[in-house]
N, C-alpha and C positions, 0 to 999 in steps of 0.2 A: 397249399401243398396238393400235388396231383395224386390221385388214387392209383395204386398199382394195377397193372393189367390182370384180368382174371386168368387163371392157369388154363393152358390149352389142354384139351383132352388128348390122352396118349393114343397113338395109332397102334393097332395090333402089329406084331412082328410079321415080316414076310415069310411065306412058306418057301421051301426050297424051289418049288416049281416057279413061283412068282419071281424069286431072286434070279433064277436061271433065265427066265424070259426077259427080265430087265437087262441082264448082262448081254444077251444076244442082241437086243434092240440097240443098246449103246454101241456095241461092236460094229453093227451095220451102219449106224449113224456116223461114226468116226472113220469108217472104211478101214477097219482093222485088217492087218496082214496076217494070214495064217501060217506063213513060212517060218519055221523054227530059226532059220538064220537071221531073219529080221528081228526076232526077239533077242537073240544073242547079241546082235549089234547094239540094239537099244539098251539092253541091260548093261553091257560093257561101258556104254557112254555115261551111265549114271552111277556106276560103282567104282571103287578104287581097289587096286590089288592089295591083298593082305600083306601086312608088314612081317618080315622074318623075325 
């Protein structure tokens, strides 16, 4: 019977500044569009209209 893997040490949570920096880096990496109309089109394509 194999031994279970030792638990990994927990990483400390990111600060707001670190989280913001990672967000900006990823946005640049995926060439995110800053145009609000682009967001509206993308959001509309993944949501459905509310049912009456």
